[in-house]
C-alpha positions in Angstrom: 155.9 51.8 129.2 153.2 53.6 130.9 151.5 56.6 129.3 152.1 60.3 130.5 149.9 63.4 129.8 152.0 66.1 128.6 151.5 69.7 129.4 149.7 70.3 126.0 146.7 68.9 128.1 143.5 71.2 127.6 141.9 69.4 130.7 138.9 68.3 128.7 138.7 65.1 130.8 138.0 62.8 127.9 140.6 60.3 129.1 139.7 59.8 132.6 136.5 57.7 132.1 138.4 55.6 129.5 141.0 54.0 131.9 140.1 50.4 133.1 142.6 50.8 135.9 141.4 54.3 137.2 144.9 55.7 136.7 143.8 58.9 135.3 143.1 61.8 137.7 142.1 65.6 137.3 145.0 67.8 138.3 145.1 68.7 141.9 142.9 65.6 142.9 144.4 62.9 145.3 144.4 59.5 144.2 144.6 56.0 145.8 145.7 52.7 144.6 142.2 51.0 145.5 140.3 53.0 143.0 139.5 50.7 140.0 141.6 47.9 141.3 141.3 45.0 143.9 144.2 46.1 145.9 144.1 46.1 149.8 147.8 46.7 150.6 150.6 48.0 148.3 154.2 47.5 149.0 156.2 50.8 147.8 159.6 50.7 146.1 161.3 51.9 149.3 159.8 48.6 150.9 157.2 50.4 153.0 153.4 49.4 152.8 150.4 51.5 152.5 146.7 50.9 152.8 145.5 51.0 149.2 142.7 53.4 150.2 145.1 55.8 151.6 145.0 59.1 149.6 148.3 59.8 147.7 149.4 63.4 146.8 148.5 64.5 143.3 151.3 63.9 140.6 150.2 67.2 138.9 148.4 70.2 140.2 147.6 71.9 136.8 146.7 69.0 134.3 145.0 65.5 134.2 147.7 63.0 135.1 148.3 59.2 135.0 149.7 57.3 137.9 152.4 55.1 136.2 152.1 52.4 138.8 148.5 51.8 137.7 148.9 52.3 134.1 149.1 49.2 132.0 148.6 50.8 128.5 145.1 49.2 128.6 146.9 45.6 128.2 144.3 43.0 128.6 141.4 45.2 128.0 141.9 47.0 124.6 144.2 46.9 121.8 145.7 50.4 122.3 145.9 52.9 125.3 142.3 54.4 125.3 143.5 57.7 126.7 145.6 58.4 123.8 142.9 57.1 121.4 140.3 59.7 122.7 142.7 62.6 123.3 141.8 65.6 121.1 145.2 66.9 121.4 147.4 64.1 121.3 148.9 64.6 124.7 148.8 61.2 126.0 152.1 59.7 125.0 154.5 56.9 126.0 156.4 57.8 129.2 160.2 57.3 128.6 160.8 57.0 132.6 158.5 53.9 132.8 159.4 51.5 130.1 157.8 47.9 130.6 157.6 44.9 128.5 154.4 43.2 127.3 154.9 40.7 129.9 155.3 43.1 132.8 152.2 44.9 131.6 150.2 41.7 131.8 151.7 41.0 135.2 150.8 44.5 136.5 147.2 44.1 135.1 147.1 40.7 137.1 148.4 42.3 140.2 146.0 45.3 140.1 143.0 43.2 139.6 144.3 40.2 141.7 143.8 37.9 139.0 145.1 34.3 139.8 147.3 32.9 137.0 145.9 29.6 135.7 
């Protein structure tokens, strides 16, 4: 499952530079699919496509947030989610709305970074 930042967040910013997928953003800041990935076009759940560089609305206006579609729980990079490992108030927790298997997380990492399976 993806990681979510709870409202216990103190906005310290320790998590943001740790994310290998650039899935973590400061509250109120726009995000895009291209940042930290090799994506150029993204097909959304509704079937529409967007340019990966197009700005997207912030998920939170108040606290740091994680874009679930870019979060791989650091699969393929680290043994554990680095945001949770560095968070001083333990507010980076599993998101029950985005449950994914290990195989799905590996596939998401490959998609984000446009890796070709051998």
